[in-house]
Residue frames as qw, qx, qy, qz and C-alpha x, y, z in Angstrom:
[[0.390, 0.149, -0.872, -0.255, 14.21, 109.69, -23.62],
 [0.782, -0.334, -0.082, -0.521, 11.13, 107.61, -22.48],
 [0.340, -0.405, 0.812, -0.246, 11.68, 105.08, -19.80],
 [0.382, -0.005, -0.889, -0.254, 11.16, 101.30, -20.53],
 [0.699, -0.442, -0.188, -0.530, 7.92, 99.84, -19.08],
 [0.324, -0.498, 0.696, -0.403, 8.32, 98.54, -15.68],
 [0.102, 0.024, -0.994, 0.012, 8.02, 94.75, -14.74],
 [0.225, 0.310, 0.716, -0.584, 4.87, 95.48, -12.98],
 [0.498, 0.492, -0.100, -0.708, 3.26, 97.03, -16.09],
 [0.360, 0.306, -0.799, -0.372, 4.35, 94.05, -18.11],
 [0.020, 0.173, 0.963, -0.206, 2.76, 91.59, -15.73],
 [0.373, 0.450, 0.423, -0.692, -0.43, 93.61, -15.80],
 [0.473, 0.462, -0.385, -0.644, -0.51, 93.63, -19.52],
 [0.258, 0.116, -0.949, -0.143, 0.08, 89.76, -19.52],
 [0.183, 0.233, 0.813, -0.501, -2.68, 89.28, -16.95],
 [0.437, 0.479, 0.165, -0.743, -5.02, 91.23, -18.99],
 [0.470, 0.375, -0.640, -0.479, -4.22, 89.31, -22.19],
 [0.098, 0.033, -0.986, 0.130, -4.57, 86.11, -20.31],
 [0.288, 0.382, 0.633, -0.608, -7.96, 87.17, -18.81],
 [0.469, 0.475, -0.174, -0.725, -9.10, 88.39, -22.25],
 [0.375, 0.243, -0.841, -0.304, -8.14, 85.07, -23.92],
 [0.015, 0.117, 0.941, -0.317, -9.87, 83.12, -21.12],
 [0.401, 0.422, 0.369, -0.725, -13.01, 85.22, -21.56],
 [0.508, 0.425, -0.463, -0.589, -13.03, 84.61, -25.33],
 [0.232, 0.175, -0.956, -0.045, -12.50, 80.85, -24.69],
 [0.185, 0.245, 0.809, -0.502, -15.16, 80.60, -22.24],
 [0.442, 0.475, 0.063, -0.759, -17.54, 82.52, -24.54],
 [0.440, 0.337, -0.676, -0.486, -16.73, 80.29, -27.43],
 [0.121, -0.012, -0.984, 0.129, -17.25, 77.16, -25.48],
 [0.304, 0.361, 0.579, -0.665, -20.57, 78.54, -24.16],
 [0.542, 0.468, -0.170, -0.677, -21.76, 79.28, -27.69],
 [0.305, 0.271, -0.888, -0.213, -20.61, 75.84, -28.82],
 [0.097, 0.118, 0.902, -0.404, -22.64, 74.19, -26.04],
 [0.432, 0.425, 0.292, -0.740, -25.74, 76.22, -26.96],
 [0.484, 0.431, -0.512, -0.563, -25.39, 75.30, -30.67],
 [0.200, 0.091, -0.975, -0.011, -24.90, 71.54, -29.76],
 [0.255, 0.298, 0.740, -0.547, -28.11, 71.74, -27.42],
 [0.531, 0.487, 0.064, -0.691, -30.19, 73.39, -30.24],
 [0.446, 0.333, -0.720, -0.414, -28.97, 70.84, -32.76],
 [0.065, -0.053, -0.982, 0.172, -29.94, 67.86, -30.48],
 [0.337, 0.400, 0.526, -0.671, -33.32, 69.58, -29.72],
 [0.527, 0.477, -0.244, -0.660, -34.03, 70.09, -33.44],
 [0.287, 0.274, -0.886, -0.241, -32.82, 66.65, -34.35],
 [0.126, 0.163, 0.892, -0.402, -35.11, 65.08, -31.65],
 [0.475, 0.497, 0.259, -0.679, -38.09, 67.09, -32.97],
 [0.444, 0.451, -0.543, -0.553, -37.36, 66.16, -36.53],
 [0.118, 0.098, -0.988, -0.026, -37.22, 62.40, -35.66],
 [0.206, 0.327, 0.790, -0.476, -40.59, 62.63, -33.98],
 [0.444, 0.537, -0.020, -0.717, -42.06, 64.71, -36.71],
 [0.315, 0.345, -0.793, -0.391, -40.91, 62.07, -39.25],
 [0.022, -0.099, -0.981, 0.166, -42.44, 59.41, -37.15],
 [0.372, 0.460, 0.478, -0.649, -45.74, 61.22, -36.74],
 [0.440, 0.482, -0.365, -0.664, -45.77, 61.68, -40.64],
 [0.190, 0.201, -0.939, -0.204, -45.22, 57.99, -41.07],
 [0.162, 0.245, 0.894, -0.338, -48.45, 57.13, -39.14],
 [0.449, 0.402, 0.025, -0.797, -50.72, 59.02, -41.38],
 [0.791, 0.319, 0.502, -0.147, -52.92, 56.89, -43.64],
 [0.591, 0.779, -0.146, -0.152, -51.36, 58.42, -46.76],
 [0.013, 0.696, -0.716, 0.044, -47.89, 57.50, -45.69],
 [0.632, -0.097, 0.746, -0.187, -49.05, 53.94, -44.76],
 [0.770, 0.540, 0.275, -0.201, -50.74, 53.58, -48.27],
 [0.363, 0.822, -0.427, -0.102, -47.49, 54.63, -49.93],
 [0.124, -0.493, 0.859, -0.060, -45.67, 51.74, -48.29],
 [0.336, 0.134, 0.928, -0.091, -48.51, 49.15, -48.54],
 [0.173, -0.252, -0.680, -0.666, -51.01, 48.65, -51.37],
 [0.442, -0.224, 0.164, -0.853, -54.36, 50.07, -50.30],
 [0.832, -0.153, -0.395, -0.358, -56.04, 46.53, -50.49],
 [0.780, -0.107, -0.563, 0.253, -53.52, 45.28, -48.02],
 [0.066, 0.461, -0.345, 0.815, -53.24, 48.24, -45.75],
 [0.165, -0.210, -0.826, 0.496, -54.15, 47.69, -42.08],
 [0.235, -0.506, -0.439, -0.704, -57.79, 48.58, -41.89],
 [0.227, -0.131, 0.536, -0.803, -59.85, 50.10, -38.95],
 [0.016, -0.301, -0.952, -0.053, -62.47, 47.75, -38.03],
 [0.257, -0.418, -0.386, -0.781, -66.05, 48.90, -38.63],
 [0.234, -0.131, 0.635, -0.725, -67.90, 49.57, -35.29],
 [0.306, -0.339, -0.864, -0.211, -70.76, 47.36, -34.49],
 [0.404, -0.707, -0.279, -0.509, -73.92, 48.39, -32.56],
 [0.758, -0.600, -0.253, 0.048, -72.52, 47.18, -29.36],
 [0.656, 0.204, -0.167, 0.707, -69.10, 48.71, -29.77],
 [0.351, -0.736, -0.284, 0.505, -68.31, 51.46, -27.24],
 [0.248, -0.370, 0.299, 0.844, -66.61, 53.39, -30.11],
 [0.364, 0.555, 0.714, 0.223, -69.66, 53.34, -32.37],
 [0.136, 0.951, 0.265, 0.083, -70.12, 57.13, -32.12],
 [0.436, -0.713, 0.261, 0.483, -66.38, 57.95, -31.73],
 [0.580, 0.786, -0.203, -0.065, -64.43, 59.34, -34.91],
 [0.844, -0.313, 0.273, 0.339, -61.55, 57.15, -35.45],
 [0.029, 0.815, -0.356, -0.457, -58.43, 58.92, -36.98],
 [0.866, 0.495, -0.072, 0.018, -57.01, 57.80, -40.26],
 [0.029, -0.794, 0.585, -0.159, -53.86, 56.70, -38.70],
 [0.973, -0.051, -0.221, 0.052, -51.76, 53.44, -38.37],
 [0.174, -0.815, 0.518, -0.196, -48.96, 53.08, -35.95],
 [0.902, 0.151, -0.389, 0.107, -46.43, 50.27, -36.11],
 [0.569, -0.776, 0.240, -0.122, -45.05, 50.05, -32.59],
 [0.918, -0.073, 0.264, 0.288, -42.77, 47.00, -33.45],
 [0.634, 0.586, 0.100, 0.495, -41.20, 48.91, -36.33],
 [0.106, -0.909, 0.141, -0.377, -40.59, 52.05, -34.17],
 [0.766, -0.591, 0.253, 0.024, -38.94, 49.95, -31.45],
 [0.861, 0.051, 0.287, 0.418, -36.52, 48.33, -34.00],
 [0.525, 0.603, 0.199, 0.566, -35.82, 51.43, -36.02],
 [0.051, -0.805, 0.047, -0.589, -35.84, 54.30, -33.45],
 [0.101, -0.457, 0.637, -0.612, -35.81, 53.32, -29.78],
 [0.419, -0.059, -0.906, 0.005, -36.61, 50.07, -27.94],
 [0.024, -0.245, -0.657, 0.712, -38.37, 51.95, -25.09],
 [0.392, 0.016, -0.268, -0.880, -41.12, 52.97, -27.39],
 [0.114, 0.186, 0.960, -0.178, -44.44, 51.10, -26.34],
 [0.208, 0.712, 0.640, -0.198, -47.32, 53.34, -27.39],
 [0.174, 0.294, 0.292, 0.893, -48.37, 56.41, -29.40],
 [0.017, 0.635, 0.529, -0.563, -50.53, 59.36, -28.10],
 [0.119, 0.226, 0.457, 0.852, -52.53, 61.50, -30.41],
 [0.104, 0.661, 0.494, -0.556, -54.94, 64.37, -29.71],
 [0.400, 0.591, 0.496, 0.495, -56.57, 65.77, -32.99],
 [0.072, 0.899, 0.218, 0.373, -56.13, 69.39, -33.68],
 [0.476, -0.841, 0.251, 0.061, -53.05, 69.67, -31.53],
 [0.360, 0.705, -0.611, 0.021, -49.36, 69.09, -31.76],
 [0.506, -0.395, 0.727, -0.242, -49.60, 66.10, -29.52],
 [0.912, 0.331, -0.100, -0.222, -48.78, 63.29, -31.81],
 [0.082, 0.728, -0.662, 0.160, -45.86, 61.40, -30.30],
 [0.706, 0.014, -0.701, 0.102, -44.46, 58.11, -29.26],
 [0.646, -0.673, 0.151, -0.327, -44.77, 57.06, -25.55],
 [0.572, 0.394, -0.657, 0.295, -41.65, 55.68, -23.80],
 [0.714, -0.669, 0.109, -0.176, -40.76, 54.09, -20.58],
 [0.213, 0.621, -0.715, 0.242, -37.17, 53.45, -19.20],
 [0.833, -0.202, -0.513, 0.044, -36.66, 50.06, -17.60],
 [0.685, -0.088, -0.426, 0.585, -34.04, 51.58, -15.18],
 [0.235, -0.162, -0.194, 0.939, -34.53, 55.30, -14.66],
 [0.134, 0.723, 0.659, -0.158, -37.97, 56.92, -14.21],
 [0.012, 0.865, 0.046, -0.499, -36.61, 60.38, -14.99],
 [0.555, -0.117, 0.557, 0.607, -34.55, 59.39, -17.92],
 [0.298, 0.519, 0.604, 0.527, -36.91, 60.69, -20.66],
 [0.193, -0.916, -0.273, 0.224, -37.51, 63.77, -18.68],
 [0.279, -0.807, 0.301, 0.425, -33.89, 64.73, -19.45],
 [0.322, -0.253, 0.759, 0.507, -33.00, 62.70, -22.52],
 [0.526, 0.421, -0.253, -0.695, -34.35, 62.67, -26.24],
 [0.930, 0.197, 0.145, -0.275, -35.60, 59.91, -28.25],
 [0.725, 0.557, -0.349, 0.206, -32.12, 59.47, -29.92],
 [0.823, -0.261, -0.291, 0.412, -30.31, 59.33, -26.55],
 [0.326, 0.428, -0.124, 0.834, -29.09, 62.89, -26.58],
 [0.330, -0.463, -0.601, 0.562, -29.38, 64.90, -23.45],
 [0.015, -0.170, -0.073, 0.983, -31.55, 67.88, -23.01],
 [0.513, 0.460, 0.406, -0.600, -34.91, 69.15, -24.28],
 [0.516, -0.326, -0.063, -0.790, -37.44, 68.41, -25.55],
 [0.385, -0.155, 0.831, -0.371, -37.21, 65.07, -23.79],
 [0.231, -0.139, -0.884, -0.383, -40.04, 62.50, -24.56],
 [0.699, -0.328, 0.006, -0.636, -43.52, 61.73, -23.60],
 [0.446, 0.179, -0.861, 0.168, -43.16, 59.00, -21.01],
 [0.783, -0.520, -0.144, -0.310, -44.45, 56.93, -18.11],
 [0.161, -0.604, 0.722, -0.297, -42.71, 55.65, -15.08],
 [0.425, 0.101, -0.895, -0.097, -42.43, 51.96, -14.18],
 [0.271, 0.067, 0.714, -0.642, -44.97, 52.32, -11.57],
 [0.721, 0.366, 0.093, -0.581, -47.38, 51.92, -14.42],
 [0.689, 0.058, 0.684, 0.233, -47.62, 48.82, -16.51],
 [0.012, -0.300, 0.526, 0.796, -47.13, 49.28, -20.35],
 [0.010, 0.317, 0.881, 0.351, -50.53, 47.83, -21.26],
 [0.248, -0.262, -0.010, -0.933, -52.60, 50.74, -19.70],
 [0.565, -0.336, -0.742, -0.129, -54.27, 48.17, -17.41],
 [0.271, -0.153, -0.586, 0.748, -53.67, 50.26, -14.24],
 [0.014, -0.788, -0.570, 0.232, -56.55, 52.21, -12.73],
 [0.084, 0.976, -0.049, -0.193, -54.61, 55.56, -13.51],
 [0.777, 0.149, 0.199, 0.579, -51.84, 55.67, -16.08],
 [0.137, -0.907, 0.003, 0.399, -49.84, 58.95, -15.80],
 [0.656, 0.464, 0.190, 0.564, -48.08, 60.27, -18.97],
 [0.313, -0.786, -0.045, 0.532, -45.57, 63.15, -18.61],
 [0.610, 0.481, 0.290, 0.559, -44.25, 65.69, -21.07],
 [0.330, -0.253, -0.103, 0.904, -42.48, 69.06, -21.13],
 [0.206, 0.881, 0.384, -0.186, -44.44, 72.26, -21.59],
 [0.580, 0.046, 0.309, 0.753, -42.28, 73.57, -24.44],
 [0.027, 0.585, 0.092, -0.805, -42.29, 77.23, -25.31],
 [0.159, 0.236, -0.604, -0.744, -42.64, 76.50, -28.99],
 [0.711, 0.103, 0.032, -0.695, -45.88, 74.62, -28.37],
 [0.629, 0.241, -0.718, -0.173, -44.55, 71.13, -28.71],
 [0.204, 0.012, -0.891, 0.405, -44.67, 68.09, -26.45],
 [0.191, -0.602, -0.768, 0.108, -47.39, 68.61, -23.85],
 [0.019, -0.151, -0.079, 0.985, -47.59, 72.33, -24.15],
 [0.336, -0.222, -0.557, -0.726, -50.81, 71.58, -26.16],
 [0.338, -0.397, -0.825, 0.217, -52.42, 70.49, -22.99],
 [0.072, -0.377, -0.350, 0.855, -52.89, 74.04, -21.94],
 [0.242, -0.143, -0.478, -0.832, -55.34, 74.53, -24.90],
 [0.405, -0.455, -0.780, -0.143, -57.85, 72.71, -22.73],
 [0.142, -0.304, -0.447, 0.830, -57.89, 75.62, -20.39],
 [0.317, 0.112, -0.239, -0.911, -60.23, 77.14, -23.03],
 [0.555, 0.137, 0.694, -0.438, -63.72, 75.69, -22.46],
 [0.696, 0.555, -0.111, -0.441, -64.56, 75.82, -26.14],
 [0.396, 0.524, -0.746, -0.109, -61.49, 73.83, -27.03],
 [0.259, -0.188, 0.874, -0.366, -62.21, 71.49, -24.18],
 [0.684, 0.340, 0.457, -0.456, -65.75, 70.73, -25.48],
 [0.683, 0.620, -0.204, -0.328, -64.70, 70.41, -29.10],
 [0.478, 0.484, -0.731, 0.057, -61.82, 67.89, -28.46],
 [0.760, -0.445, 0.233, -0.413, -63.17, 65.15, -26.08],
 [1.000, -0.013, 0.017, 0.004, -60.90, 62.30, -27.15],
 [0.135, -0.702, 0.687, 0.128, -57.38, 60.96, -26.67],
 [0.952, 0.250, -0.142, -0.102, -56.16, 58.08, -28.78],
 [0.364, -0.642, 0.674, 0.038, -53.56, 55.79, -27.54],
 [0.821, 0.385, -0.363, -0.216, -52.15, 53.34, -30.10],
 [0.549, -0.525, 0.648, -0.057, -50.53, 50.09, -28.77],
 [0.084, 0.272, -0.913, -0.292, -49.27, 46.81, -30.29],
 [0.155, 0.241, 0.948, -0.134, -52.55, 45.34, -29.25],
 [0.092, 0.679, 0.635, 0.356, -54.83, 47.95, -30.77],
 [0.041, 0.467, 0.038, 0.883, -56.31, 51.34, -30.27],
 [0.277, -0.491, -0.668, 0.485, -57.39, 52.69, -26.86],
 [0.003, -0.580, -0.250, -0.775, -59.85, 55.66, -26.83],
 [0.296, -0.350, -0.581, 0.672, -60.16, 57.86, -23.85],
 [0.033, -0.783, -0.367, -0.501, -62.89, 60.56, -23.40],
 [0.274, 0.221, -0.343, 0.871, -61.69, 63.59, -21.50],
 [0.391, -0.702, -0.589, -0.083, -63.60, 64.36, -18.37],
 [0.398, -0.881, -0.121, 0.226, -61.38, 66.96, -16.51],
 [0.598, 0.438, -0.068, 0.668, -58.69, 69.53, -17.21],
 [0.359, -0.908, -0.112, -0.185, -57.27, 71.59, -14.48],
 [0.197, 0.695, -0.527, 0.447, -54.37, 72.90, -12.31],
 [0.880, -0.401, -0.254, 0.011, -53.00, 70.69, -9.60],
 [0.434, -0.794, 0.415, 0.092, -50.17, 70.52, -7.13],
 [0.499, 0.587, -0.629, -0.107, -46.96, 68.75, -8.08],
 [0.675, -0.330, 0.609, -0.255, -47.58, 65.77, -5.91],
 [0.125, 0.279, -0.893, -0.331, -46.62, 62.51, -7.27],
 [0.709, -0.048, -0.107, -0.696, -49.93, 61.12, -8.23],
 [0.824, 0.051, -0.547, -0.138, -49.09, 57.49, -8.23],
 [0.433, 0.107, -0.688, 0.572, -47.05, 57.55, -4.94],
 [0.160, -0.149, 0.359, -0.907, -49.55, 59.75, -3.19],
 [0.714, -0.011, 0.071, -0.696, -52.65, 57.63, -3.84],
 [0.344, -0.143, 0.928, -0.023, -53.46, 53.99, -3.30],
 [0.543, 0.257, -0.357, -0.715, -55.25, 53.09, -6.63],
 [0.340, -0.012, -0.935, -0.103, -55.56, 49.36, -5.52],
 [0.027, 0.299, 0.740, -0.602, -57.97, 50.46, -2.86],
 [0.079, 0.620, 0.656, 0.423, -61.51, 50.99, -4.24],
 [0.240, -0.880, -0.359, 0.198, -62.27, 53.52, -1.43],
 [0.376, -0.550, 0.189, 0.721, -59.01, 55.36, -2.00],
 [0.251, 0.191, 0.630, 0.709, -59.69, 55.53, -5.81],
 [0.044, -0.755, -0.604, -0.252, -63.09, 56.79, -5.23],
 [0.317, -0.820, -0.172, 0.445, -61.88, 59.46, -2.91],
 [0.396, -0.293, 0.371, 0.787, -59.37, 60.46, -5.57],
 [0.159, 0.433, 0.686, 0.562, -61.96, 60.72, -8.28],
 [0.197, -0.842, -0.500, 0.050, -64.12, 62.70, -6.03],
 [0.361, -0.692, 0.020, 0.625, -61.32, 65.18, -5.39],
 [0.336, 0.009, 0.553, 0.762, -60.44, 65.43, -9.04],
 [0.023, 0.648, 0.658, 0.383, -64.05, 66.42, -9.90],
 [0.275, -0.880, -0.339, 0.187, -64.27, 68.92, -7.17],
 [0.403, -0.544, 0.213, 0.705, -61.00, 70.58, -7.97],
 [0.233, 0.186, 0.657, 0.693, -61.73, 70.59, -11.77],
 [0.063, -0.708, -0.677, -0.192, -65.16, 71.79, -11.15],
 [0.312, -0.846, -0.226, 0.367, -64.01, 74.78, -9.11],
 [0.154, -0.816, 0.314, 0.460, -61.00, 75.79, -11.11],
 [0.210, -0.254, 0.816, 0.476, -60.92, 74.06, -14.38],
 [0.571, 0.189, -0.350, -0.718, -63.08, 72.29, -16.94],
 [0.373, -0.025, 0.896, -0.237, -65.34, 69.17, -16.36],
 [0.460, -0.038, -0.648, -0.605, -67.46, 67.10, -18.77],
 [0.433, -0.133, 0.636, -0.625, -70.27, 66.27, -16.43],
 [0.864, 0.212, -0.121, -0.440, -71.85, 63.96, -19.00],
 [0.607, 0.357, -0.699, 0.123, -68.85, 61.56, -18.59],
 [0.779, -0.544, 0.140, -0.280, -69.38, 59.21, -15.68],
 [0.441, 0.494, -0.701, 0.263, -66.15, 57.82, -14.08],
 [0.848, -0.451, -0.003, -0.279, -66.18, 55.05, -11.45],
 [0.420, -0.648, 0.635, 0.008, -63.73, 52.93, -9.62],
 [0.834, 0.158, 0.515, 0.121, -64.29, 50.13, -12.13],
 [0.560, 0.824, 0.021, 0.082, -63.00, 52.45, -14.92],
 [0.731, -0.124, 0.152, 0.654, -59.37, 52.92, -16.09],
 [0.147, 0.982, 0.070, -0.090, -58.16, 56.61, -16.70],
 [0.706, 0.225, -0.005, 0.672, -55.20, 58.26, -18.08],
 [0.196, -0.922, -0.101, 0.317, -53.65, 61.51, -16.65],
 [0.622, 0.529, 0.082, 0.572, -51.61, 63.72, -18.91],
 [0.435, -0.822, -0.168, 0.328, -49.40, 65.95, -16.93],
 [0.543, 0.508, 0.020, 0.668, -47.20, 69.01, -17.77],
 [0.374, -0.307, -0.336, 0.808, -45.71, 72.05, -16.09],
 [0.072, 0.926, 0.364, 0.064, -47.14, 75.50, -15.73],
 [0.584, 0.424, -0.111, 0.683, -44.47, 78.01, -16.72],
 [0.122, -0.658, 0.157, -0.727, -45.67, 80.69, -14.20],
 [0.733, -0.493, 0.231, -0.407, -46.27, 78.24, -11.42],
 [0.391, 0.467, -0.793, 0.020, -43.20, 75.82, -11.05],
 [0.148, -0.094, 0.901, -0.396, -44.79, 73.92, -8.13],
 [0.657, 0.312, 0.376, -0.573, -48.01, 73.27, -9.96],
 [0.214, -0.020, 0.854, 0.474, -48.95, 70.99, -12.85],
 [0.570, 0.247, -0.087, -0.779, -51.70, 71.10, -15.57],
 [0.328, -0.003, 0.945, -0.024, -53.56, 67.87, -15.85],
 [0.631, 0.175, -0.319, -0.685, -55.94, 66.50, -18.62],
 [0.361, -0.087, 0.894, -0.249, -57.70, 63.26, -17.54],
 [0.633, 0.135, -0.425, -0.633, -59.76, 60.86, -19.72],
 [0.671, -0.128, 0.654, -0.325, -61.61, 57.67, -19.01],
 [0.061, -0.180, 0.900, 0.392, -61.12, 54.56, -21.21],
 [0.670, 0.196, -0.033, -0.715, -64.11, 53.77, -23.44],
 [0.880, 0.202, -0.365, -0.229, -63.14, 50.47, -24.86],
 [0.190, -0.606, 0.692, -0.343, -61.79, 48.83, -21.76],
 [0.944, -0.063, 0.134, -0.295, -63.26, 45.41, -22.09],
 [0.830, 0.413, -0.338, 0.162, -60.10, 44.18, -23.75],
 [0.193, 0.578, -0.599, 0.520, -57.94, 44.98, -20.64]]
């Protein structure tokens, strides 16, 4: 007759069962966490896609009779935008603030790219939109955002916009297209929509840089410091990037810097910079 299992064997079996159950529980929780993260990521992208769709002229005309639709002013001879193609796009910042997120204060658009997003700024946490989505959920893709070192009217000498380099090509991943000189030459403008009107920037440089904090590492209130910064930009971009030498940038000009990560170089950033063309209103 076989002997009954020993107490030690019973304990071993129980431990194995407990360990197995714990492993299954941890696995299930991990799967749930991933599913929730993917849900929030997709929801955030869907919200911004819907917002982008609503800014197209066709969508605006569906909501507003054509005769009453907000019109793009016809450039006059003295207008700095007289030779600039103006997108058929209307952005209602006030409505976006009310309906989506109060921190939205502008919209950035680069034709022939996926960069067509609201710009946000948190009043209390400069890294908030690095880690949180437009609907307040945590995680990727985050938002296109500025820090409160910059004013929200783009009146600073250098306004820096940040965005993730998403693997699916969204957010600021499209900045890396400017590594191709043909793309760089064919896409010279960045359009920024604000409550006060459209700001148009002409791109003059696209290049790899260090991860230094641009606004805290440079004194843009000093003309001499600003000039040194611009000289350094043109030298760096000229040796290891793309530069439009026909665009003249001086210390009287206002620029934007679009910044994103480089997946293979975590301590570097890819920057695209443009100079404001219609800056007389600022």
